[in-house]
C-alpha positions as CSV (number, residue, x, y, z in Angstrom):
1,M,3.2,-14.4,-14.3
2,D,-0.5,-13.8,-15.1
3,S,-0.2,-10.4,-16.7
4,E,-3.7,-10.6,-18.3
5,R,-5.4,-11.0,-14.9
6,I,-3.9,-7.9,-13.3
7,I,-4.6,-5.8,-16.4
8,K,-8.2,-6.9,-16.3
9,F,-8.2,-6.1,-12.6
10,V,-7.0,-2.5,-13.2
11,L,-9.6,-2.1,-16.0
12,A,-12.3,-3.3,-13.7
13,I,-11.3,-0.7,-11.1
14,Y,-11.6,2.0,-13.7
15,K,-15.0,0.8,-14.9
16,I,-16.5,0.5,-11.4
17,T,-15.1,3.8,-10.1
18,E,-16.8,5.6,-13.0
19,K,-20.0,5.0,-11.1
20,F,-18.7,6.8,-8.0
21,P,-19.7,10.5,-7.4
22,K,-17.8,12.8,-9.7
23,D,-15.7,14.5,-7.1
24,E,-15.3,11.6,-4.8
25,P,-11.5,11.3,-3.7
26,L,-11.8,7.5,-3.4
27,K,-12.3,7.3,-7.1
28,L,-8.9,8.8,-7.9
29,I,-7.2,6.8,-5.1
30,L,-8.4,3.5,-6.3
31,K,-7.4,4.2,-9.9
32,K,-3.9,5.4,-8.8
33,N,-3.3,2.5,-6.5
34,S,-4.3,0.0,-9.2
35,C,-1.8,1.5,-11.6
36,N,0.9,1.4,-9.0
37,L,0.1,-2.2,-8.2
38,L,0.3,-3.0,-11.9
39,E,3.7,-1.4,-12.1
40,D,5.1,-3.2,-9.1
41,Y,3.7,-6.5,-10.2
42,F,5.7,-6.5,-13.4
43,L,8.8,-5.1,-11.6
44,Y,8.5,-8.0,-9.1
45,F,9.1,-10.6,-11.8
46,F,11.7,-8.7,-13.7
47,Q,13.8,-8.1,-10.6
48,K,14.0,-11.7,-9.5
49,N,11.4,-11.6,-6.8
50,D,12.8,-8.7,-4.9
51,N,11.8,-9.1,-1.2
52,N,11.4,-5.4,-0.6
53,L,9.1,-5.1,-3.6
54,N,7.2,-8.2,-2.3
55,N,6.5,-6.5,1.0
56,L,5.5,-3.3,-0.8
57,I,2.9,-5.3,-2.8
58,K,1.7,-6.8,0.5
59,G,1.0,-3.4,1.8
60,K,-0.9,-2.4,-1.3
61,I,-3.1,-5.5,-1.2
62,L,-4.0,-4.6,2.4
63,A,-4.7,-1.0,1.3
64,F,-7.0,-2.3,-1.4
65,Y,-9.0,-4.4,1.0
66,N,-9.5,-1.5,3.3
67,L,-10.4,0.8,0.4
68,F,-12.9,-1.7,-0.9
69,L,-14.5,-1.9,2.5
70,I,-15.0,1.8,2.6
71,A,-16.3,2.0,-0.9
72,E,-18.8,-0.8,-0.6
73,K,-20.4,0.8,2.5
74,Q,-21.3,3.9,0.4
75,N,-23.7,1.9,-1.8
76,W,-22.6,3.6,-5.0
77,V,-22.5,0.3,-6.8
78,D,-23.7,-3.3,-6.3
79,K,-21.6,-4.8,-3.4
80,R,-21.1,-7.9,-5.5
81,N,-18.6,-5.9,-7.6
82,F,-16.3,-5.6,-4.6
83,E,-16.6,-9.3,-3.8
84,I,-15.4,-10.1,-7.3
85,L,-12.6,-7.6,-7.0
86,K,-11.5,-9.2,-3.7
87,K,-11.4,-12.6,-5.3
88,E,-9.3,-11.3,-8.2
89,L,-7.0,-9.6,-5.8
90,L,-6.4,-12.9,-4.0
91,K,-5.6,-14.6,-7.3
92,I,-3.0,-11.9,-8.1
93,K,-1.6,-12.5,-4.6
94,D,-1.4,-16.2,-5.2
95,S,0.6,-15.6,-8.4
96,L,3.2,-13.8,-6.3
97,N,3.2,-16.3,-3.5
98,I,2.3,-13.6,-1.0
99,V,0.8,-14.5,2.3
100,S,-3.0,-14.1,2.3
101,P,-4.3,-11.0,4.0
102,Y,-7.2,-12.8,5.6
103,K,-8.1,-16.5,6.1
104,N,-11.4,-15.8,4.4
105,P,-11.2,-12.3,2.8
106,V,-14.8,-12.3,1.7
107,N,-16.0,-13.0,5.3
108,K,-16.0,-9.7,7.2
109,K,-15.8,-11.6,10.5
110,N,-12.1,-12.3,9.7
111,L,-11.1,-8.7,8.9
112,K,-9.1,-8.3,12.1
113,E,-6.5,-10.8,11.0
114,P,-3.5,-8.8,9.7
115,L,-1.9,-9.1,6.3
116,L,1.7,-8.4,7.4
117,K,2.7,-11.1,9.8
118,K,5.8,-10.7,11.8
119,D,8.8,-12.4,10.1
120,D,12.5,-12.4,10.8
121,S,12.8,-8.6,10.9
122,T,13.5,-7.9,7.3
123,Q,16.1,-5.3,6.4
124,R,13.4,-3.2,4.8
125,E,11.4,-3.0,8.1
126,E,14.6,-2.0,9.9
127,R,15.4,0.8,7.4
128,C,11.8,2.1,7.6
129,Q,12.0,2.2,11.4
130,K,15.3,4.1,11.2
131,I,13.8,6.6,8.7
132,L,10.9,7.3,11.0
133,Q,13.3,7.8,13.9
134,I,15.4,10.2,11.8
135,L,12.2,12.2,10.9
136,E,11.4,12.5,14.6
137,E,14.7,14.4,15.0
138,K,15.1,16.2,11.7
139,E,11.5,17.1,10.8
140,S,12.1,16.5,7.1
141,I,14.5,14.5,4.9
142,K,15.5,14.1,1.2
143,P,16.3,10.8,-0.5
144,A,19.8,12.0,-1.0
145,D,20.2,12.4,2.8
146,L,19.2,8.7,3.2
147,Q,21.9,7.6,0.7
148,I,24.5,9.0,3.1
149,I,22.9,7.2,6.1
150,F,22.5,3.9,4.2
151,P,25.6,3.9,1.9
152,N,25.2,0.3,1.0
153,I,21.6,0.7,-0.2
154,T,20.8,1.7,-3.7
155,K,18.9,4.9,-4.6
156,R,16.1,2.8,-6.1
157,T,15.6,0.8,-2.9
158,I,15.6,4.0,-0.8
159,R,12.9,5.5,-3.0
160,R,10.9,2.3,-2.7
161,D,11.2,2.5,1.1
162,L,10.0,6.1,1.1
163,R,7.1,5.2,-1.3
164,Y,6.1,2.3,1.1
165,L,6.0,4.6,4.1
166,Y,4.1,7.2,2.0
167,E,1.6,4.6,0.7
168,T,1.0,3.4,4.3
169,K,0.5,7.0,5.4
170,K,3.3,7.0,7.9
171,I,5.0,10.0,6.1
172,I,3.9,12.8,3.8
173,R,5.5,14.2,0.7
174,V,6.0,18.0,0.3
175,G,7.3,19.8,-2.8
176,E,7.7,18.9,-6.4
177,K,10.3,17.1,-8.6
178,N,13.9,17.7,-7.2
179,N,12.6,19.7,-4.3
180,I,10.6,16.9,-2.7
181,V,11.1,16.3,1.0
182,Y,9.5,13.8,3.3
183,K,8.0,14.5,6.8
184,L,6.2,12.4,9.4
185,N,2.5,12.2,9.0
186,R,1.8,13.5,12.5
187,T,-1.9,13.2,12.2
188,I,-1.7,9.5,11.7
189,M,1.0,9.0,14.3
190,V,-0.9,10.9,16.9
191,G,-4.0,8.9,16.1
192,Q,-2.1,5.7,16.5
193,N,-0.6,6.7,19.8
194,N,-4.1,7.4,21.1
195,N,-5.4,4.1,19.8
196,L,-7.8,5.9,17.5
197,M,-7.2,3.4,14.8
198,G,-8.5,0.4,16.8
199,T,-12.1,1.0,16.0
200,N,-14.1,-2.1,15.0
201,M,-15.1,-1.7,11.4
202,S,-17.2,-4.8,11.2
């Protein structure tokens, strides 16, 4: 486990985003995502390479690549900063034995290659699909409700599933503390159904 590398990565995110405009939302998003990635990175090693956590980190690495692409197009800082961050992110990925998001992540011609390749339908993916189906019918749901639906799944795993769906913008979170409920992110879902997310970003 290369803990020093990911800590330096988070510090670099903080340093570079300080050059973003003061009220730019991407500034906070990158900082928050880097801290979440740091947390999951350490959990991954202390929980004996949990497969669910492995997939969650895959999603976060993909999110970082897309966020970097958005940020570097704004010309707030030298684009070389983002090239360095991408390379560091790959090194973090390698330490986790996670499949590379792109064959050549620095080459924008390869950005259409997906990070999450189809595998043997993991249990996490099946649960997430079930959660989305439930939300189509119930409008909203609490983690406690899912514990009844998935009696053999721990509370921690359910919360991780919800966090994964939230981080990938498939669901939204409403409320605070013990009153939090989850709902479908219908803006994203409608956009996907109308193929609005297939725009070529290169």
